[in-house]
DSSP file (Angstrom, degrees, kcal/mol; ACC not computed):
  #  RESIDUE AA STRUCTURE BP1 BP2  ACC     N-H-->O    O-->H-N    N-H-->O    O-->H-N    TCO  KAPPA ALPHA  PHI   PSI    X-CA   Y-CA   Z-CA
    1    1 A X              0   0    0      0, 0.0     2,-0.8     0, 0.0     3,-0.2   0.000 360.0 360.0 360.0 -41.2    0.0    0.0    0.0
    2    2 A X    >   +     0   0    0      1,-0.2     3,-1.0     2,-0.0     4,-0.3  -0.702 360.0 168.8-107.3  78.3    2.8    2.5    0.9
    3    3 A X  T 3  S+     0   0    0     -2,-0.8    46,-0.2     1,-0.2     3,-0.2   0.824  73.7  27.1 -64.1 -37.0    5.2    1.5   -1.9
    4    4 A X  T >  S+     0   0    0     -3,-0.2     3,-1.3     1,-0.1     4,-0.3   0.171  82.3 117.6-113.2  18.5    7.6    4.2   -1.6
    5    5 A X  T <  S+     0   0    0     -3,-1.0     3,-0.2     1,-0.3    -1,-0.1   0.837  89.0  26.3 -57.2 -41.3    7.3    5.3    2.1
    6    6 A X  T 3  S+     0   0    0     -4,-0.3    -1,-0.3    -3,-0.2    40,-0.2   0.121  84.7 114.5-111.0  22.2   10.9    4.4    3.1
    7    7 A X  S <  S+     0   0    0     -3,-1.3    36,-2.6    35,-0.1     2,-0.3   0.791  79.2  39.5 -64.1 -30.6   12.6    4.8   -0.3
    8    8 A X  B    S-A   42   0A   0     -4,-0.3    34,-0.2    34,-0.3    10,-0.1  -0.922  92.7-101.1-125.9 152.2   14.6    7.8    1.0
    9    9 A X        -     0   0    0     32,-2.4     8,-2.9    -2,-0.3     2,-0.3  -0.295  39.0-170.8 -66.4 143.9   16.4    8.6    4.3
   10   10 A X  B     -B   16   0B   0      6,-0.3     6,-0.2    -4,-0.1     2,-0.1  -0.965  17.4-124.4-135.4 154.2   14.5   11.0    6.6
   11   11 A X    >   -     0   0    0      4,-2.2     3,-2.2    -2,-0.3     6,-0.0  -0.231  47.0 -80.8 -86.0-176.8   15.6   12.7    9.8
   12   12 A X  T 3  S+     0   0    0      1,-0.3    96,-0.1     2,-0.1    -1,-0.1   0.656 130.3  53.4 -63.6 -13.7   13.8   12.5   13.1
   13   13 A X  T 3  S-     0   0    0      2,-0.1    -1,-0.3    60,-0.1     3,-0.1   0.326 121.0-104.1-100.0   4.9   11.2   15.1   12.0
   14   14 A X  S <  S+     0   0    0     -3,-2.2     2,-0.4     1,-0.3    -2,-0.1   0.602  71.6 146.5  87.0  11.5   10.3   13.2    8.8
   15   15 A X        -     0   0    0      1,-0.1    -4,-2.2     0, 0.0    -1,-0.3  -0.693  54.4-114.4 -88.0 129.6   12.2   15.6    6.5
   16   16 A X  B     -B   10   0B   0     -2,-0.4    -6,-0.3    -6,-0.2     2,-0.2  -0.429  28.5-128.1 -63.2 125.7   13.7   13.9    3.5
   17   17 A X        -     0   0    0     -8,-2.9    24,-2.4    -2,-0.2     2,-0.3  -0.512  30.6-168.4 -77.8 139.8   17.6   13.9    3.6
   18   18 A X  E     -C   40   0C   0     22,-0.3     2,-0.3    -2,-0.2    22,-0.2  -0.815  12.2-163.6-125.9 167.9   19.3   15.3    0.5
   19   19 A X  E     -C   39   0C   0     20,-2.3    20,-2.8    -2,-0.3     2,-0.5  -0.974  26.1-114.4-144.7 155.7   22.8   15.5   -1.1
   20   20 A X  E     +C   38   0C   0     -2,-0.3     2,-0.3    18,-0.2    18,-0.2  -0.785  37.2 177.9 -92.2 124.8   24.3   17.5   -3.7
   21   21 A X  E     -C   37   0C   0     16,-3.3    16,-2.8    -2,-0.5     2,-0.6  -0.921  31.2-113.5-128.8 156.2   25.5   15.5   -6.9
   22   22 A X  E     -C   36   0C   0     -2,-0.3     2,-0.5    14,-0.2    14,-0.2  -0.792  28.4-159.8 -92.5 123.3   27.0   16.6  -10.1
   23   23 A X  E     -C   35   0C   0     12,-3.1    12,-2.2    -2,-0.6     2,-0.4  -0.901   8.2-172.4-105.3 125.4   24.8   16.1  -13.2
   24   24 A X  E     +C   34   0C   0     -2,-0.5     2,-0.3    10,-0.2    10,-0.2  -0.949  13.6 151.6-120.6 142.5   26.4   16.0  -16.6
   25   25 A X  E     -C   33   0C   0      8,-1.9     8,-3.5    -2,-0.4     2,-0.3  -0.968  27.4-136.4-155.1 164.3   24.6   15.9  -20.0
   26   26 A X  E     -C   32   0C   0     -2,-0.3     6,-0.2     6,-0.2     2,-0.1  -0.937  15.9-131.1-128.5 157.4   25.2   17.0  -23.7
   27   27 A X    >   -     0   0    0      4,-2.0     3,-1.9    -2,-0.3     6,-0.0  -0.335  40.9 -85.1 -98.0-175.2   23.1   18.6  -26.2
   28   28 A X  T 3  S+     0   0    0      1,-0.3    -1,-0.1     2,-0.1    -2,-0.0   0.740 126.6  55.7 -59.6 -26.0   22.4   17.6  -29.8
   29   29 A X  T 3  S-     0   0    0      2,-0.1    -1,-0.3     1,-0.0     3,-0.1   0.461 119.8-106.2 -89.0  -0.5   25.5   19.5  -30.9
   30   30 A X    <   +     0   0    0     -3,-1.9     2,-0.3     1,-0.3    -2,-0.1   0.532  69.4 146.0  88.0   6.6   27.8   17.6  -28.7
   31   31 A X        -     0   0    0      1,-0.0    -4,-2.0     0, 0.0     2,-0.4  -0.619  41.3-138.0 -76.7 136.2   28.4   20.3  -26.1
   32   32 A X  E     -C   26   0C   0     -2,-0.3     2,-0.3    -6,-0.2    -6,-0.2  -0.764  22.0-176.4 -98.5 141.2   28.8   19.0  -22.6
   33   33 A X  E     -C   25   0C   0     -8,-3.5    -8,-1.9    -2,-0.4     2,-0.3  -0.897   4.8-170.8-127.7 160.1   27.2   20.7  -19.5
   34   34 A X  E     +C   24   0C   0     -2,-0.3     2,-0.3   -10,-0.2   -10,-0.2  -0.996   7.9 168.0-148.3 149.4   27.3   20.1  -15.8
   35   35 A X  E     -C   23   0C   0    -12,-2.2   -12,-3.1    -2,-0.3     2,-0.5  -0.984  35.1-113.9-153.1 153.4   25.5   21.4  -12.8
   36   36 A X  E     -C   22   0C   0     -2,-0.3     2,-0.3   -14,-0.2   -14,-0.2  -0.835  36.6-174.5 -94.8 131.9   25.1   20.5   -9.2
   37   37 A X  E     -C   21   0C   0    -16,-2.8   -16,-3.3    -2,-0.5     2,-0.6  -0.891  25.0-125.0-122.7 151.6   21.6   19.3   -8.1
   38   38 A X  E     +C   20   0C   0     -2,-0.3     2,-0.3   -18,-0.2   -18,-0.2  -0.878  37.9 171.2 -95.1 119.1   20.1   18.4   -4.8
   39   39 A X  E     -C   19   0C   0    -20,-2.8   -20,-2.3    -2,-0.6    -2,-0.0  -0.939  37.4 -91.7-129.8 155.6   18.5   14.9   -4.7
   40   40 A X  E     -C   18   0C   0     -2,-0.3     2,-0.6   -22,-0.2   -22,-0.3  -0.225  39.5-116.6 -59.9 151.4   17.1   12.7   -2.1
   41   41 A X        -     0   0    0    -24,-2.4   -32,-2.4   -32,-0.3   -24,-0.2  -0.810  33.0-124.0 -90.8 121.5   19.5   10.2   -0.4
   42   42 A X  B     -A    8   0A   0     -2,-0.6     2,-0.7   -34,-0.2   -34,-0.3  -0.336  17.3-120.3 -65.9 143.3   18.3    6.6   -1.1
   43   43 A X    >   -     0   0    0    -36,-2.6     3,-1.3     1,-0.1    -1,-0.1  -0.769  14.5-153.8 -82.5 116.5   17.6    4.3    1.9
   44   44 A X  T 3  S+     0   0    0     -2,-0.7    -1,-0.1     1,-0.2   -37,-0.0   0.743  94.4  56.7 -64.1 -21.8   20.0    1.3    1.5
   45   45 A X  T 3  S+     0   0    0    -39,-0.1    -1,-0.2    -3,-0.1     2,-0.1   0.621  80.6 114.7 -84.0 -11.4   17.4   -0.8    3.5
   46   46 A X    <   -     0   0    0     -3,-1.3     2,-0.5   -40,-0.2   -39,-0.1  -0.382  48.2-164.5 -66.6 130.3   14.6   -0.1    1.1
   47   47 A X        -     0   0    0     -2,-0.1     2,-0.3     2,-0.0   -41,-0.1  -0.969  14.7-135.0-116.1 122.7   13.3   -3.1   -0.8
   48   48 A X        -     0   0    0     -2,-0.5     2,-1.0     1,-0.1   -44,-0.1  -0.576  16.4-134.8 -70.1 132.8   11.1   -2.7   -3.9
   49   49 A X        +     0   0    0     -2,-0.3     3,-0.5   -46,-0.2    -1,-0.1  -0.789  25.3 179.3 -91.5 100.6    8.1   -5.0   -3.9
   50   50 A X  S    S+     0   0    0     -2,-1.0    -1,-0.2     1,-0.2    -2,-0.0   0.775  72.6  62.8 -77.6 -24.7    8.0   -6.5   -7.4
   51   51 A X  S    S+     0   0    0      2,-0.1     2,-0.5     1,-0.0    -1,-0.2   0.712  94.5  71.0 -77.3 -18.9    5.0   -8.8   -6.9
   52   52 A X  S    S-     0   0    0     -3,-0.5     2,-0.4   -49,-0.0    -3,-0.1  -0.867  80.1-136.9 -97.4 126.6    2.7   -5.8   -6.3
   53   53 A X        -     0   0    0     -2,-0.5     2,-0.4     1,-0.1    -2,-0.1  -0.671  24.4-121.0 -79.9 129.2    1.8   -3.5   -9.1
   54   54 A X        -     0   0    0     -2,-0.4     2,-0.4   -51,-0.0    -1,-0.1  -0.575  30.0-170.3 -71.8 122.8    2.0    0.2   -8.1
   55   55 A X        -     0   0    0     -2,-0.4     5,-0.1   -54,-0.1    -1,-0.0  -0.910  23.4-117.9-112.1 141.6   -1.3    2.0   -8.6
   56   56 A X    >>  -     0   0    0     -2,-0.4     3,-1.5     1,-0.1     4,-0.7  -0.310  36.5-100.2 -70.0 164.6   -1.6    5.8   -8.3
   57   57 A X  G >4 S+     0   0    0      1,-0.3     3,-1.5     2,-0.2     6,-0.2   0.902 121.4  55.8 -54.0 -46.0   -3.9    7.1   -5.6
   58   58 A X  G 34 S+     0   0    0      1,-0.3    -1,-0.3     3,-0.0     7,-0.0   0.703 106.7  50.9 -67.9 -17.5   -6.8    7.8   -7.9
   59   59 A X  G <4 S+     0   0    0     -3,-1.5    -1,-0.3     3,-0.0    -2,-0.2   0.569  87.6 101.8 -90.3  -9.4   -6.8    4.2   -9.1
   60   60 A X  S X< S-     0   0    0     -3,-1.5     3,-1.0    -4,-0.7    -4,-0.0  -0.496  70.9-136.4 -74.7 139.7   -6.9    2.6   -5.7
   61   61 A X  T 3  S+     0   0    0      1,-0.2    -1,-0.1    -2,-0.2    -4,-0.0   0.824 104.0  50.1 -63.4 -30.1  -10.2    1.3   -4.4
   62   62 A X  T 3  S+     0   0    0      2,-0.0    -1,-0.2    -5,-0.0     2,-0.2   0.440  85.8 115.5 -90.4   4.4   -9.7    2.7   -1.0
   63   63 A X    <   +     0   0    0     -3,-1.0     2,-0.3    -6,-0.2    -5,-0.0  -0.508  35.9 167.2 -77.2 134.6   -8.8    6.2   -2.2
   64   64 A X        -     0   0    0     -2,-0.2     2,-0.5     2,-0.0    -2,-0.0  -0.956  41.3-105.0-141.4 157.6  -11.1    9.2   -1.4
   65   65 A X        +     0   0    0     -2,-0.3     2,-0.3    -7,-0.0    -2,-0.0  -0.710  48.4 169.3 -82.2 126.9  -10.7   12.8   -1.7
   66   66 A X        -     0   0    0     -2,-0.5     2,-0.5     2,-0.0    -2,-0.0  -0.936  31.9-124.4-133.2 160.2  -10.1   14.4    1.7
   67   67 A X        -     0   0    0     -2,-0.3     2,-0.4     0, 0.0    -2,-0.0  -0.913  28.2-173.8-105.8 126.7   -9.0   17.8    2.9
   68   68 A X        -     0   0    0     -2,-0.5     3,-0.1     1,-0.2    -2,-0.0  -0.902  22.9-164.7-121.0 144.5   -6.0   18.0    5.1
   69   69 A X        -     0   0    0     -2,-0.4     2,-0.3     1,-0.3    -1,-0.2   0.888  63.1 -76.5 -87.9 -47.2   -4.6   21.0    7.0
   70   70 A X        -     0   0    0      2,-0.0    54,-2.6     0, 0.0     2,-0.4  -0.898  27.2-112.7 164.6 167.2   -1.3   19.3    7.7
   71   71 A X  E     -D  123   0D   0     -2,-0.3     2,-0.3    52,-0.2    52,-0.2  -0.994  31.0-160.8-126.0 135.9    0.8   16.9    9.7
   72   72 A X  E     -D  122   0D   0     50,-3.0    50,-1.9    -2,-0.4     2,-0.5  -0.843  11.4-148.8-117.1 152.7    3.5   18.2   12.0
   73   73 A X  E     +D  121   0D   0     -2,-0.3     2,-0.2    48,-0.2    48,-0.2  -0.976  34.0 153.2-116.0 128.7    6.5   16.6   13.5
   74   74 A X  E     -D  120   0D   0     46,-1.8    46,-2.1    -2,-0.5     2,-0.3  -0.845  40.7 -87.3-148.5-177.0    7.6   17.9   17.0
   75   75 A X  E     -D  119   0D   0     16,-0.3    18,-2.3    -2,-0.2     2,-0.3  -0.769  34.0-175.0-104.3 148.1    9.4   17.0   20.2
   76   76 A X  E     -De 118  93D   0     42,-1.9    42,-2.9    -2,-0.3    18,-0.2  -0.949  21.7-120.6-133.6 156.9    7.8   15.4   23.3
   77   77 A X    >   -     0   0    0     16,-2.0     3,-1.2    -2,-0.3    40,-0.1  -0.251  42.3 -92.4 -84.6 179.1    9.1   14.6   26.8
   78   78 A X  T 3  S+     0   0    0      1,-0.2    16,-0.1    38,-0.1    -1,-0.1   0.410 116.1  73.4 -78.6   3.5    9.2   11.1   28.3
   79   79 A X  T 3  S+     0   0    0      2,-0.0     2,-0.3    16,-0.0    -1,-0.2   0.615  81.8  91.4 -86.0 -13.9    5.8   11.5   29.9
   80   80 A X    <   +     0   0    0     -3,-1.2     2,-0.2    13,-0.2    -4,-0.1  -0.627  50.8 177.4 -91.6 136.0    4.0   11.2   26.6
   81   81 A X    >   -     0   0    0     -2,-0.3     3,-1.7     4,-0.1    23,-0.3  -0.732  44.7 -60.8-124.3 179.7    2.7    8.0   24.9
   82   82 A X  T 3  S+     0   0    0      1,-0.3    23,-0.1    -2,-0.2     3,-0.1  -0.369 122.5  10.9 -62.6 136.4    0.8    7.1   21.8
   83   83 A X  T 3  S+     0   0    0     21,-1.9    -1,-0.3     1,-0.3     2,-0.1   0.466  95.1 138.5  71.9   5.0   -2.7    8.7   21.6
   84   84 A X    <   -     0   0    0     -3,-1.7    20,-2.6    19,-0.1     2,-0.3  -0.437  54.7-123.3 -69.5 149.0   -1.9   11.1   24.6
   85   85 A X  E     -GH  96 103E   0     11,-0.6    11,-2.5    18,-0.2     2,-0.3  -0.766  35.2-167.5 -92.5 146.0   -3.0   14.7   24.4
   86   86 A X  E     -GH  95 102E   0     16,-2.3    16,-1.4    -2,-0.3    15,-1.2  -0.925  19.5-158.3-137.5 156.9   -0.2   17.2   24.8
   87   87 A X  E     -G   94   0E   0      7,-2.4     7,-2.4    -2,-0.3     2,-0.1  -0.960  36.2 -99.6-128.6 152.1    0.5   21.0   25.4
   88   88 A X        +     0   0    0     -2,-0.3     2,-0.2     5,-0.2     5,-0.2  -0.459  36.7 178.5 -70.0 144.7    3.7   22.9   24.6
   89   89 A X    >   -     0   0    0      3,-0.3     3,-1.1    -2,-0.1    -1,-0.0  -0.709  69.7 -35.7-150.6  94.6    6.1   23.6   27.4
   90   90 A X  T 3  S-     0   0    0      1,-0.3     3,-0.1    -2,-0.2    -2,-0.0   0.886 121.8 -46.1  60.0  45.0    9.4   25.5   26.6
   91   91 A X  T 3  S+     0   0    0      1,-0.1     2,-0.5   -16,-0.0   -16,-0.3   0.216 128.4  82.6  88.0 -15.9    9.8   23.9   23.2
   92   92 A X  S <  S-     0   0    0     -3,-1.1    -3,-0.3   -18,-0.1   -16,-0.2  -0.978  78.4-128.3-129.3 120.9    9.1   20.4   24.1
   93   93 A X  B     -e   76   0D   0    -18,-2.3   -16,-2.0    -2,-0.5     2,-0.3  -0.233  24.0-161.8 -69.3 150.8    5.4   19.2   24.4
   94   94 A X  E     -G   87   0E   0     -7,-2.4    -7,-2.4   -18,-0.2    -1,-0.0  -0.923  30.4 -80.6-133.1 158.7    4.3   17.4   27.6
   95   95 A X  E     +G   86   0E   0     -2,-0.3     2,-0.3    -9,-0.2    -9,-0.3  -0.226  50.9 176.8 -60.6 146.4    1.3   15.1   28.5
   96   96 A X  E     -G   85   0E   0    -11,-2.5   -11,-0.6     1,-0.2     4,-0.1  -0.848  32.9 -89.3-136.8 171.8   -1.9   16.9   29.2
   97   97 A X    >   -     0   0    0     -2,-0.3     3,-1.5   -13,-0.1    -1,-0.2   0.049  61.8 -75.2 -70.2-165.6   -5.4   15.9   30.0
   98   98 A X  T 3  S+     0   0    0      1,-0.3    -1,-0.1   -14,-0.1   -12,-0.1   0.540 128.6  68.0 -72.2  -2.7   -8.0   15.3   27.3
   99   99 A X  T 3  S+     0   0    0    -14,-0.1    -1,-0.3     3,-0.0    -2,-0.1   0.229  76.7 131.5 -94.8  12.0   -8.4   19.0   26.8
  100  100 A X    <   -     0   0    0     -3,-1.5   -13,-0.2     1,-0.1    -5,-0.1  -0.108  67.4-116.6 -63.4 163.2   -4.8   19.1   25.3
  101  101 A X  S    S+     0   0    0    -15,-1.2     2,-0.3     1,-0.1   -14,-0.2   0.895  88.8  17.3 -69.9 -41.2   -4.1   20.9   22.1
  102  102 A X  E     -H   86   0E   0    -16,-1.4   -16,-2.3    20,-0.0     2,-0.4  -0.907  65.5-133.3-132.5 155.1   -2.9   18.0   20.0
  103  103 A X  E     -H   85   0E   0     20,-0.3     2,-0.5    -2,-0.3    20,-0.4  -0.947  28.2-119.7-112.6 139.0   -3.1   14.2   20.0
  104  104 A X        +     0   0    0    -20,-2.6   -21,-1.9    -2,-0.4    18,-0.2  -0.554  32.1 177.1 -74.1 117.4    0.1   12.1   19.4
  105  105 A X        +     0   0    0     16,-2.4     2,-0.3    -2,-0.5    -1,-0.2   0.818  67.7   2.4 -88.6 -35.3   -0.7   10.0   16.3
  106  106 A X  E     -F  121   0D   0     15,-1.3    15,-2.6   -25,-0.1     2,-0.8  -0.973  59.0-136.9-154.9 132.7    2.8    8.3   15.9
  107  107 A X  E     -F  120   0D   0     -2,-0.3    13,-0.3    13,-0.2     3,-0.1  -0.891  26.5-179.6 -91.6 112.4    6.0    8.4   17.9
  108  108 A X  E     +     0   0D   0     11,-1.6     2,-0.4    -2,-0.8    12,-0.2   0.777  68.8  26.6 -90.3 -28.5    8.5    8.6   15.1
  109  109 A X  E    S-F  119   0D   0     10,-1.5    10,-2.3   -97,-0.1    -1,-0.3  -0.990  88.0-121.5-135.1 123.5   11.7    8.7   17.2
  110  110 A X  E     -     0   0D   0     -2,-0.4     7,-0.1     8,-0.2    -2,-0.0  -0.186  46.5 -74.9 -57.4 154.7   11.9    7.0   20.7
  111  111 A X  E     -     0   0D   0      7,-0.1     2,-0.5   -34,-0.1     7,-0.2  -0.270  46.6-158.5 -53.1 131.9   12.8    9.1   23.8
  112  112 A X  E  >> -F  117   0D   0      5,-1.4     4,-2.6    -3,-0.1     5,-0.9  -0.978  10.1-158.0-112.8 117.0   16.6    9.8   23.9
  113  113 A X  T  45S+     0   0    0     -2,-0.5    -1,-0.1     2,-0.2     5,-0.0   0.840  94.5  54.7 -65.2 -32.2   17.9   10.7   27.4
  114  114 A X  T  45S+     0   0    0      1,-0.2    -1,-0.2     3,-0.1    -2,-0.0   0.935 117.8  34.1 -65.9 -45.9   21.0   12.4   25.8
  115  115 A X  T  45S-     0   0    0      2,-0.2    -2,-0.2     1,-0.0    -1,-0.2   0.818 102.5-134.1 -79.6 -28.7   18.7   14.7   23.7
  116  116 A X  T  <5S+     0   0    0     -4,-2.6     2,-0.3     1,-0.2    -3,-0.2   0.696  70.4  59.4  83.0  20.8   16.0   14.9   26.3
  117  117 A X  E   < - F   0 112D   0     -5,-0.9    -5,-1.4    -7,-0.1     2,-0.2  -0.994  60.9-138.9-165.5 167.4   13.1   14.3   23.9
  118  118 A X  E     -D   76   0D   0    -42,-2.9   -42,-1.9    -2,-0.3     2,-0.4  -0.681  27.8-118.3-118.4 179.7   11.4   12.1   21.4
  119  119 A X  E     +DF  75 109D   0    -10,-2.3   -11,-1.6   -44,-0.2   -10,-1.5  -0.951  30.1 175.5-124.2 145.9    9.6   13.0   18.2
  120  120 A X  E     -DF  74 107D   0    -46,-2.1   -46,-1.8    -2,-0.4     2,-0.4  -0.891  23.5-130.5-138.3 165.5    6.0   12.5   17.2
  121  121 A X  E     +DF  73 106D   0    -15,-2.6   -16,-2.4    -2,-0.3   -15,-1.3  -0.941  26.2 173.6-119.8 151.3    3.6   13.3   14.4
  122  122 A X  E     -D   72   0D   0    -50,-1.9   -50,-3.0    -2,-0.4     2,-0.4  -0.985  28.1-121.9-149.4 151.6    0.2   15.0   14.9
  123  123 A X  E      D   71   0D   0    -20,-0.4   -20,-0.3    -2,-0.3   -52,-0.2  -0.824 360.0 360.0 -99.4 136.1   -2.5   16.3   12.5
  124  124 A X              0   0    0    -54,-2.6   -53,-0.2    -2,-0.4    -1,-0.1   0.394 360.0 360.0-125.9 360.0   -3.5   19.8   12.8
């Protein structure tokens, strides 16, 4: 279902990691050109699934049109678990009661005592 989800490396906030590579090409007259371009870094652990044919979103039976505001990645402290409600506290969100601002949908990076935070995703 999510054929290309882990195809490229991402940081703890879900941002695709990139690198600068030199691209060379020539025109019909034989002139060579080169430029540096920024491209995603491939994930060496990614395995392409050959037995499943890739279908675009509009061709999938489960696909529907939905309106999204956005998904954010942020930091949480060690009091927060999956589906907990949170509120911001000095740059790192902490657990709140059910009246909290956001609900943790997924913990994307486990809590690290050296960093002092974990990362989560939430829809807003």
